[in-house]
Residue frames as a rotation matrix with the C-alpha (Angstrom) as fourth column:
MET 1
0.653 0.586 -0.480 11.07
0.757 -0.481 0.443 -13.61
0.029 -0.652 -0.757 -23.90
ILE 2
0.195 -0.542 0.817 12.41
0.178 -0.800 -0.573 -10.06
0.964 0.257 -0.060 -23.90
THR 3
0.495 -0.118 -0.861 14.36
0.867 0.003 0.498 -9.13
-0.056 -0.993 0.103 -20.77
MET 4
0.846 -0.207 -0.492 16.29
-0.057 -0.951 0.304 -6.02
-0.531 -0.229 -0.816 -19.68
GLU 5
-0.155 -0.961 0.228 19.35
0.210 0.193 0.958 -7.47
-0.965 0.196 0.172 -21.45
ASP 6
-0.152 0.179 0.972 17.54
0.973 0.202 0.115 -7.02
-0.176 0.963 -0.205 -24.77
ILE 7
0.846 0.532 0.035 16.81
0.533 -0.840 -0.105 -3.33
-0.027 0.108 -0.994 -24.14
ILE 8
-0.106 -0.918 0.383 19.50
0.860 -0.278 -0.428 -1.02
0.499 0.284 0.819 -25.45
ARG 9
0.291 0.133 -0.948 20.43
0.804 -0.570 0.167 2.09
-0.518 -0.811 -0.273 -23.48
GLU 10
0.968 0.101 -0.230 20.88
0.000 -0.915 -0.404 5.76
-0.251 0.391 -0.886 -24.35
GLY 11
0.081 -0.962 -0.259 23.99
-0.657 -0.247 0.712 6.36
-0.749 0.113 -0.652 -26.41
HIS 12
-0.348 -0.128 0.929 23.26
0.445 0.849 0.284 3.36
-0.825 0.512 -0.239 -28.66
PRO 13
-0.920 -0.130 -0.370 23.03
-0.206 -0.643 0.738 4.63
-0.333 0.755 0.565 -32.27
THR 14
-0.700 0.705 0.111 19.77
0.596 0.491 0.635 2.75
0.393 0.511 -0.764 -33.06
LEU 15
-0.074 0.706 -0.705 17.93
0.899 -0.258 -0.353 4.99
-0.431 -0.660 -0.615 -30.57
ARG 16
-0.214 -0.063 -0.975 18.73
-0.075 -0.994 0.080 8.01
-0.974 0.090 0.208 -32.74
GLU 17
-0.984 -0.099 0.149 17.71
0.128 0.195 0.972 6.48
-0.126 0.976 -0.179 -36.10
VAL 18
-0.188 0.953 -0.240 14.42
-0.938 -0.246 -0.244 7.03
-0.292 0.179 0.940 -37.87
ALA 19
-0.478 0.043 0.877 12.89
-0.094 0.991 -0.100 3.53
-0.873 -0.131 -0.469 -37.90
LYS 20
-0.940 0.096 -0.329 11.72
-0.322 0.080 0.943 1.95
0.117 0.992 -0.044 -41.15
GLU 21
0.026 1.000 -0.005 8.06
-0.999 0.026 -0.029 1.27
-0.028 0.005 1.000 -41.98
VAL 22
-0.533 -0.063 0.844 6.98
-0.195 0.980 -0.050 -2.32
-0.823 -0.191 -0.535 -41.49
THR 23
-0.809 0.262 -0.526 5.92
-0.514 0.119 0.850 -3.91
0.285 0.958 0.038 -44.78
LEU 24
-0.311 0.796 0.520 2.29
-0.563 0.286 -0.775 -4.97
-0.766 -0.534 0.359 -44.53
PRO 25
0.894 0.446 0.048 1.07
-0.219 0.343 0.914 -7.57
0.391 -0.827 0.404 -44.16
PRO 26
0.305 -0.832 0.462 3.83
-0.949 -0.225 0.221 -8.05
-0.080 -0.506 -0.859 -41.58
SER 27
-0.174 -0.484 -0.858 6.19
-0.451 0.813 -0.367 -11.01
0.875 0.323 -0.360 -41.75
ASP 28
0.670 0.355 -0.652 5.91
0.321 0.654 0.685 -13.76
0.669 -0.669 0.324 -39.13
GLU 29
-0.274 -0.865 -0.420 9.18
0.864 -0.029 -0.503 -12.45
0.423 -0.501 0.755 -37.69
ASP 30
-0.755 0.037 0.654 7.75
-0.136 -0.986 -0.100 -8.92
0.641 -0.165 0.750 -37.27
LYS 31
0.337 0.939 0.074 4.55
-0.378 0.063 0.924 -10.31
0.862 -0.339 0.376 -35.71
GLU 32
0.467 -0.235 -0.852 6.61
0.688 0.703 0.183 -12.39
0.556 -0.671 0.490 -33.28
THR 33
-0.663 -0.745 0.072 8.77
0.570 -0.564 -0.597 -9.38
0.485 -0.355 0.799 -32.34
LEU 34
-0.474 0.556 0.682 5.69
-0.485 -0.812 0.325 -7.23
0.734 -0.177 0.655 -31.67
SER 35
0.580 0.676 -0.454 4.04
-0.030 0.574 0.818 -10.06
0.814 -0.461 0.354 -29.68
GLN 36
0.065 -0.654 -0.754 7.15
0.890 0.379 -0.252 -10.33
0.451 -0.654 0.607 -27.52
MET 37
-0.775 -0.338 0.533 7.21
0.153 -0.920 -0.360 -6.55
0.613 -0.198 0.765 -27.03
ILE 38
0.051 0.859 0.509 3.63
-0.610 -0.377 0.697 -6.41
0.790 -0.346 0.506 -25.68
GLN 39
0.645 0.137 -0.752 4.39
0.364 0.810 0.460 -9.48
0.672 -0.570 0.473 -23.54
TYR 40
-0.465 -0.859 -0.214 7.42
0.678 -0.190 -0.710 -7.68
0.569 -0.475 0.671 -22.04
VAL 41
-0.631 0.235 0.740 5.32
-0.385 -0.922 -0.035 -4.67
0.674 -0.307 0.672 -21.06
LYS 42
0.509 0.861 -0.026 2.67
-0.459 0.297 0.837 -6.92
0.728 -0.414 0.547 -19.47
ASN 43
0.426 -0.428 -0.797 5.29
0.634 0.770 -0.074 -9.10
0.645 -0.474 0.600 -17.74
SER 44
-0.591 -0.765 0.254 7.12
0.391 -0.547 -0.740 -6.04
0.705 -0.338 0.623 -16.43
GLN 45
-0.331 0.566 0.755 3.95
-0.692 -0.689 0.213 -4.95
0.641 -0.452 0.620 -14.60
ASP 46
0.723 0.501 -0.476 3.45
-0.094 0.755 0.649 -8.35
0.685 -0.424 0.593 -12.96
PRO 47
0.534 -0.545 0.646 5.31
-0.844 -0.389 0.369 -8.19
0.050 -0.742 -0.668 -9.61
GLU 48
0.614 -0.294 0.733 6.21
-0.133 0.876 0.463 -11.91
-0.778 -0.382 0.499 -9.55
ILE 49
0.740 -0.313 0.595 7.42
0.671 0.403 -0.623 -12.12
-0.045 0.860 0.509 -13.15
SER 50
0.738 -0.475 0.480 9.28
-0.162 -0.815 -0.557 -8.79
0.655 0.333 -0.678 -13.03
GLU 51
0.535 -0.564 0.629 11.10
-0.796 -0.086 0.600 -9.82
-0.285 -0.821 -0.495 -9.84
LYS 52
0.664 -0.236 0.709 11.93
0.168 0.972 0.167 -13.31
-0.729 0.008 0.685 -11.15
TYR 53
0.477 -0.438 0.763 13.44
0.879 0.221 -0.423 -11.98
0.017 0.872 0.490 -14.40
GLY 54
-0.304 -0.640 -0.705 14.70
0.670 -0.670 0.319 -8.60
-0.677 -0.375 0.633 -13.15
LEU 55
-0.223 0.312 0.924 12.39
0.880 -0.343 0.328 -6.61
0.419 0.886 -0.198 -15.43
ARG 56
-0.932 0.004 -0.364 12.03
0.153 -0.902 -0.403 -2.86
-0.330 -0.431 0.840 -14.98
PRO 57
-0.042 0.991 0.131 8.34
0.724 0.120 -0.679 -1.99
-0.688 0.066 -0.723 -15.07
GLY 58
-0.955 -0.202 -0.219 7.30
-0.007 -0.719 0.695 -0.17
-0.298 0.665 0.685 -18.21
ILE 59
0.007 0.999 -0.031 4.06
0.041 -0.031 -0.999 0.98
-0.999 0.006 -0.041 -19.80
GLY 60
0.915 0.255 -0.311 5.38
-0.288 -0.124 -0.949 1.19
-0.281 0.959 -0.040 -23.35
LEU 61
-0.042 -0.931 0.362 8.12
0.124 0.355 0.927 -0.19
-0.991 0.084 0.101 -25.56
ALA 62
0.716 0.161 -0.679 9.22
-0.610 -0.329 -0.721 0.75
-0.340 0.930 -0.137 -29.08
ALA 63
0.946 -0.294 0.136 11.07
0.324 0.858 -0.399 -1.67
0.001 0.421 0.907 -31.38
PRO 64
0.429 -0.856 0.290 14.20
-0.165 -0.390 -0.906 0.56
0.888 0.341 -0.308 -31.60
GLN 65
0.351 -0.274 0.896 14.62
-0.930 -0.211 0.300 0.00
0.107 -0.938 -0.329 -27.84
ILE 66
0.581 -0.209 0.787 15.30
-0.125 0.932 0.340 -3.68
-0.804 -0.296 0.515 -28.54
ASN 67
-0.393 -0.866 -0.310 17.65
-0.354 -0.168 0.920 -2.71
-0.849 0.471 -0.240 -31.40
VAL 68
-0.344 0.392 0.853 15.05
0.866 0.484 0.127 -3.35
-0.364 0.782 -0.506 -34.13
SER 69
-0.784 -0.051 -0.619 14.81
-0.046 -0.989 0.140 -0.22
-0.619 0.138 0.773 -36.26
LYS 70
-0.722 0.659 0.211 11.21
0.458 0.226 0.860 -0.77
0.519 0.717 -0.465 -37.36
ARG 71
-0.677 0.524 0.517 8.01
-0.589 -0.807 0.047 1.17
0.441 -0.273 0.855 -36.68
MET 72
0.016 0.642 -0.767 6.42
0.334 0.719 0.609 -1.01
0.942 -0.266 -0.202 -33.98
ILE 73
-0.632 -0.177 0.754 5.18
-0.603 -0.499 -0.623 -0.04
0.486 -0.849 0.209 -30.50
ALA 74
-0.191 0.567 -0.801 3.60
0.570 0.729 0.380 -1.87
0.799 -0.384 -0.463 -27.58
ILE 75
-0.659 0.074 0.748 1.62
-0.514 -0.771 -0.376 -0.07
0.549 -0.632 0.546 -24.88
HIS 76
-0.041 0.626 -0.779 -0.07
0.591 0.644 0.487 -1.54
0.806 -0.440 -0.396 -21.78
VAL 77
-0.938 -0.310 0.157 -1.30
0.114 -0.702 -0.703 1.10
0.328 -0.642 0.693 -19.37
VAL 78
-0.086 0.897 -0.435 -4.12
0.996 0.064 -0.064 1.97
-0.030 -0.438 -0.898 -17.00
ASP 79
-0.320 0.005 0.947 -5.54
0.400 -0.906 0.140 5.44
0.858 0.424 0.288 -17.71
GLU 80
-0.865 -0.065 0.498 -6.65
-0.327 -0.681 -0.656 8.10
0.381 -0.730 0.568 -15.23
LYS 81
0.050 0.974 0.223 -10.12
-0.955 -0.019 0.297 6.48
0.293 -0.227 0.929 -14.98
GLY 82
-0.176 -0.197 0.965 -8.69
-0.676 0.737 0.027 3.06
-0.716 -0.647 -0.262 -14.15
ASN 83
0.868 0.496 -0.010 -9.32
-0.326 0.555 -0.765 1.55
-0.375 0.668 0.643 -17.61
GLN 84
-0.012 -0.875 0.485 -6.74
0.108 0.481 0.870 -0.87
-0.994 0.062 0.089 -18.99
HIS 85
0.801 0.151 -0.579 -5.48
-0.531 -0.265 -0.805 -0.14
-0.275 0.952 -0.132 -22.53
SER 86
0.034 -0.784 0.619 -3.32
0.072 0.620 0.781 -2.56
-0.997 0.018 0.078 -24.49
TYR 87
0.872 0.187 -0.453 -1.95
-0.397 -0.271 -0.877 -1.88
-0.287 0.944 -0.162 -27.96
ALA 88
-0.118 -0.885 0.450 0.55
0.268 0.408 0.873 -3.71
-0.956 0.224 0.189 -30.17
LEU 89
0.776 0.570 -0.271 0.86
0.043 -0.476 -0.879 -1.65
-0.629 0.670 -0.394 -33.35
PHE 90
-0.164 -0.744 0.648 2.65
0.904 0.149 0.400 -1.53
-0.394 0.651 0.648 -36.67
ASN 91
-0.624 -0.255 0.738 3.43
0.676 -0.649 0.348 1.82
0.391 0.717 0.578 -38.33
PRO 92
0.260 0.742 -0.617 1.64
0.910 -0.402 -0.099 4.10
-0.322 -0.536 -0.780 -35.83
LYS 93
-0.644 -0.409 0.646 1.31
0.640 -0.751 0.163 7.64
0.418 0.519 0.745 -37.11
ILE 94
-0.330 0.521 -0.787 -0.01
0.504 -0.608 -0.613 10.78
-0.798 -0.599 -0.062 -35.45
VAL 95
-0.367 0.257 0.894 -2.38
0.907 -0.111 0.405 12.15
0.204 0.960 -0.193 -38.10
SER 96
0.154 0.335 0.929 -3.63
0.096 -0.941 0.323 15.15
0.983 0.039 -0.177 -36.11
HIS 97
-0.379 -0.295 -0.877 -3.06
0.894 0.128 -0.430 16.82
0.238 -0.947 0.215 -32.75
SER 98
0.726 0.648 -0.231 -4.39
0.687 -0.672 0.276 19.61
0.023 -0.359 -0.933 -30.58
ILE 99
0.227 -0.610 0.759 -2.75
-0.021 -0.782 -0.623 22.99
0.974 0.126 -0.190 -30.20
GLU 100
0.670 0.113 0.734 -3.22
-0.706 -0.207 0.677 22.61
0.229 -0.972 -0.059 -26.45
LYS 101
-0.261 -0.859 -0.440 -0.35
-0.435 0.512 -0.741 20.89
0.862 -0.002 -0.507 -24.65
SER 102
0.911 0.370 0.180 -0.11
-0.317 0.351 0.881 18.58
0.263 -0.860 0.437 -21.65
TYR 103
-0.181 -0.975 -0.125 2.68
-0.550 0.206 -0.809 17.13
0.815 -0.077 -0.574 -19.53
LEU 104
0.414 0.212 -0.885 3.15
0.506 0.755 0.418 14.51
0.757 -0.621 0.205 -16.83
THR 105
0.777 -0.081 0.624 3.56
-0.466 -0.741 0.485 16.23
0.423 -0.667 -0.613 -13.47
SER 106
0.788 -0.493 0.369 5.91
-0.057 0.539 0.840 13.42
-0.613 -0.683 0.397 -12.37
GLY 107
-0.066 -0.793 -0.605 8.04
-0.894 -0.222 0.388 13.78
-0.442 0.567 -0.695 -15.50
GLU 108
0.832 0.324 -0.450 8.78
-0.522 0.732 -0.439 10.89
0.187 0.600 0.778 -17.87
GLY 109
0.025 -0.811 0.584 11.07
-0.576 0.466 0.672 7.89
-0.817 -0.354 -0.455 -17.63
CYS 110
0.543 0.071 -0.837 12.29
-0.810 0.308 -0.499 5.38
0.222 0.949 0.225 -20.18
LEU 111
0.925 -0.178 0.337 13.47
0.042 0.927 0.373 1.76
-0.378 -0.331 0.864 -20.12
SER 112
0.563 -0.749 0.349 16.43
0.685 0.186 -0.705 2.84
0.463 0.636 0.618 -22.26
VAL 113
0.064 -0.504 0.861 17.48
-0.289 -0.836 -0.467 5.53
0.955 -0.219 -0.199 -19.75
ASP 114
0.119 -0.108 -0.987 19.03
0.708 0.707 0.008 4.32
0.697 -0.699 0.161 -16.49
ARG 115
-0.839 -0.388 -0.383 18.97
0.545 -0.593 -0.593 7.69
0.003 -0.706 0.708 -14.76
ALA 116
0.241 0.911 -0.335 16.30
0.860 -0.361 -0.362 10.06
-0.451 -0.201 -0.870 -13.55
ILE 117
-0.785 -0.393 0.479 16.02
0.577 -0.745 0.334 13.13
0.226 0.538 0.812 -15.76
PRO 118
-0.256 0.728 -0.636 13.89
0.699 -0.315 -0.642 15.72
-0.668 -0.609 -0.428 -13.98
GLY 119
-0.866 0.020 -0.499 11.72
-0.252 -0.880 0.402 18.14
-0.432 0.474 0.768 -15.90
PHE 120
0.169 0.982 0.081 8.42
-0.134 0.104 -0.985 18.57
-0.976 0.156 0.149 -17.68
VAL 121
-0.843 -0.346 0.411 8.07
0.304 0.323 0.896 17.09
-0.443 0.881 -0.168 -21.17
PRO 122
-0.288 0.785 -0.548 5.61
-0.641 -0.583 -0.499 19.12
-0.712 0.208 0.671 -23.26
ARG 123
-0.851 0.158 0.501 3.28
0.417 0.783 0.462 16.92
-0.319 0.602 -0.732 -25.31
TYR 124
-0.673 0.734 0.090 0.09
-0.379 -0.447 0.810 17.47
0.635 0.511 0.580 -27.31
ALA 125
-0.559 0.539 0.629 -2.99
-0.719 0.062 -0.692 17.21
-0.413 -0.840 0.353 -25.07
ARG 126
0.424 0.744 0.516 -4.94
-0.219 0.637 -0.739 15.26
-0.879 0.200 0.433 -27.70
ILE 127
-0.622 -0.603 -0.499 -3.79
-0.667 0.075 0.741 13.21
-0.409 0.794 -0.449 -30.68
ARG 128
0.704 0.710 0.039 -5.32
-0.557 0.585 -0.589 11.01
-0.441 0.393 0.807 -33.33
VAL 129
-0.425 -0.892 0.152 -3.32
-0.676 0.425 0.602 7.93
-0.602 0.153 -0.784 -34.31
LYS 130
0.750 0.507 -0.425 -3.70
-0.662 0.581 -0.473 5.56
0.007 0.636 0.772 -37.25
ALA 131
-0.432 -0.867 0.247 -1.92
-0.856 0.481 0.189 2.20
-0.283 -0.130 -0.950 -37.21
THR 132
0.189 0.422 -0.887 -2.28
-0.561 0.787 0.255 -1.50
0.806 0.449 0.386 -37.97
SER 133
0.476 0.066 0.877 -2.88
-0.853 0.278 0.442 -3.87
-0.215 -0.958 0.189 -35.07
LEU 134
-0.586 -0.698 0.411 -1.08
-0.637 0.711 0.299 -7.15
-0.501 -0.086 -0.861 -34.49
GLU 135
-0.185 0.637 0.748 -4.25
0.282 0.764 -0.580 -8.84
-0.941 0.104 -0.321 -35.76
GLY 136
-0.741 -0.224 0.633 -4.06
0.654 -0.026 0.756 -6.87
-0.153 0.974 0.166 -39.03
LYS 137
0.383 0.922 0.064 -6.88
0.923 -0.378 -0.074 -4.42
-0.044 0.087 -0.995 -38.32
ILE 138
-0.486 -0.439 0.756 -6.51
0.472 -0.860 -0.196 -0.77
0.735 0.261 0.625 -39.30
ILE 139
0.129 0.526 -0.840 -7.17
0.985 -0.165 0.048 1.34
-0.113 -0.834 -0.540 -36.24
ASP 140
-0.359 -0.095 0.928 -7.94
0.279 -0.960 0.009 5.03
0.891 0.263 0.371 -35.96
ILE 141
0.209 0.388 -0.898 -8.00
0.943 0.162 0.289 6.23
0.258 -0.907 -0.332 -32.36
ARG 142
0.272 -0.069 0.960 -8.33
-0.129 -0.991 -0.034 9.53
0.954 -0.115 -0.278 -30.54
LEU 143
0.111 -0.371 -0.922 -6.27
0.875 0.477 -0.086 9.81
0.472 -0.797 0.378 -27.37
ARG 144
0.408 -0.041 0.912 -5.98
-0.300 -0.950 0.091 12.24
0.862 -0.311 -0.400 -24.50
GLY 145
0.813 -0.055 0.580 -4.35
-0.581 0.002 0.814 12.40
-0.046 -0.998 -0.030 -21.07
LEU 146
0.149 -0.805 0.574 -1.84
-0.533 0.423 0.733 9.75
-0.833 -0.415 -0.366 -20.05
LEU 147
0.402 0.061 0.914 -2.55
0.514 0.811 -0.280 7.56
-0.758 0.583 0.294 -23.10
SER 148
0.980 -0.041 0.193 -1.80
0.134 -0.577 -0.806 10.45
0.144 0.816 -0.560 -25.46
ILE 149
0.541 -0.824 0.170 1.51
-0.821 -0.473 0.318 11.10
-0.182 -0.311 -0.933 -23.65
VAL 150
0.124 -0.488 0.864 2.56
-0.171 0.847 0.503 7.42
-0.977 -0.210 0.022 -23.74
PHE 151
0.688 0.178 0.703 1.81
0.614 0.373 -0.695 7.17
-0.386 0.911 0.148 -27.47
GLN 152
0.934 -0.351 0.069 3.83
-0.256 -0.792 -0.555 10.31
0.249 0.500 -0.829 -28.19
HIS 153
0.322 -0.843 0.431 6.77
-0.751 0.049 0.658 9.00
-0.576 -0.536 -0.617 -26.12
GLU 154
0.136 -0.250 0.959 6.80
0.232 0.949 0.215 5.68
-0.963 0.193 0.187 -28.02
ILE 155
0.826 0.189 0.531 6.29
0.552 -0.081 -0.830 7.25
-0.114 0.979 -0.171 -31.47
ASP 156
0.766 -0.636 -0.095 9.18
-0.627 -0.771 0.107 9.63
-0.142 -0.022 -0.990 -30.67
HIS 157
0.088 -0.754 0.650 11.40
-0.282 0.607 0.743 6.52
-0.955 -0.249 -0.160 -30.35
LEU 158
0.428 0.138 0.893 10.47
0.696 0.580 -0.423 5.61
-0.576 0.803 0.152 -33.93
ASN 159
0.894 -0.062 0.443 11.81
0.271 -0.713 -0.646 9.00
0.357 0.698 -0.621 -35.02
GLY 160
0.019 -0.989 -0.149 15.07
0.728 0.115 -0.675 8.86
0.685 -0.095 0.722 -33.06
VAL 161
-0.105 0.039 0.994 13.83
-0.393 -0.920 -0.005 11.29
0.914 -0.391 0.112 -30.40
MET 162
-0.555 -0.109 -0.825 14.33
0.668 0.532 -0.520 10.79
0.496 -0.840 -0.222 -26.65
PHE 163
0.458 0.862 -0.217 11.90
0.823 -0.319 0.471 12.26
0.337 -0.394 -0.855 -24.10
TYR 164
0.253 -0.402 -0.880 14.54
0.685 -0.569 0.456 14.53
-0.684 -0.718 0.131 -22.58
ASP 165
-0.668 -0.436 0.603 15.07
0.743 -0.445 0.500 16.22
0.051 0.782 0.621 -25.95
HIS 166
0.060 0.828 0.558 11.81
0.581 -0.483 0.655 18.07
0.812 0.285 -0.510 -25.19
ILE 167
0.497 0.134 -0.857 12.77
0.856 -0.234 0.460 19.31
-0.139 -0.963 -0.231 -21.70
ASN 168
0.815 -0.211 0.539 13.63
-0.043 -0.951 -0.307 23.00
0.577 0.227 -0.784 -21.44
GLU 169
0.135 -0.874 -0.466 17.31
0.703 0.416 -0.577 22.82
0.698 -0.250 0.671 -20.43
ASP 170
-0.673 -0.442 0.594 17.38
0.011 -0.808 -0.588 26.23
0.740 -0.389 0.549 -18.75
HIS 171
-0.515 0.601 0.612 14.05
-0.855 -0.310 -0.415 25.83
-0.060 -0.737 0.673 -16.93
PRO 172
-0.919 0.054 -0.390 13.23
-0.079 0.945 0.318 22.10
0.385 0.323 -0.864 -16.70
PHE 173
-0.605 0.722 -0.334 10.20
0.764 0.408 -0.500 22.65
-0.225 -0.558 -0.799 -14.45
GLN 174
-0.779 0.400 -0.483 8.73
-0.445 -0.895 -0.024 25.58
-0.442 0.196 0.875 -16.32
GLU 175
-0.087 0.827 0.555 5.15
0.288 0.554 -0.781 24.60
-0.954 0.091 -0.287 -17.09
PRO 176
-0.794 -0.154 0.588 4.63
0.601 -0.057 0.797 24.45
-0.089 0.986 0.138 -20.86
GLU 177
-0.821 0.485 -0.301 2.46
-0.464 -0.874 -0.144 27.28
-0.333 0.021 0.943 -22.11
ASN 178
-0.032 0.925 -0.379 -1.25
-0.992 0.017 0.125 26.50
0.122 0.380 0.917 -22.59
ALA 179
-0.548 -0.300 -0.781 -0.74
-0.313 0.939 -0.142 23.05
0.776 0.166 -0.608 -21.00
VAL 180
0.591 0.762 0.266 -2.89
-0.652 0.256 0.714 20.71
0.476 -0.595 0.648 -18.92
PRO 181
-0.472 -0.770 0.430 -1.04
-0.880 0.385 -0.277 18.85
0.047 -0.510 -0.859 -16.13
VAL 182
0.465 0.539 -0.703 -1.57
-0.464 0.824 0.325 15.05
0.754 0.175 0.633 -16.14
GLU 183
0.117 -0.366 0.923 -1.09
-0.964 0.183 0.195 13.11
-0.241 -0.912 -0.331 -12.88
ARG 184
0.170 -0.072 -0.983 0.26
-0.416 0.899 -0.138 9.57
0.893 0.432 0.123 -12.84
């Protein structure tokens, strides 16, 4: 079981590396790692389990955050309409995106960052992602709103990018141009 002790924090060099593609079909070890990642995200949202094991609640986790420099992400989140979405993916890739931007009005946080970093993080309003699921299916999904933002945050981790790299240092709360605010 992944716990907070397994999650590396900002400053660790793995968080700034470009993660390697996972060879498909994935090895049993890669499948087990990804299974544990999605389980962490689910466990972290369960009040009893998160309290028992001291888990910080999260809605996404990328393999580099557990010091595995491979292109794997796990996402478990309820969207703006109250629908639950759960993804455990190998080699996710943004294949297209909108010109229009969006941002979380509450700002973004990260399990690898132990401090609040205020500011708006500009993201694409809509993205299309291709990936391979834990079950080996090729998926091609179109995302918008919160789900689009979460995917971009996790895929950034695979490219050695932290969410605060996107914040305008001089004007952290300047609304990104041509952007739709997303509430969480």
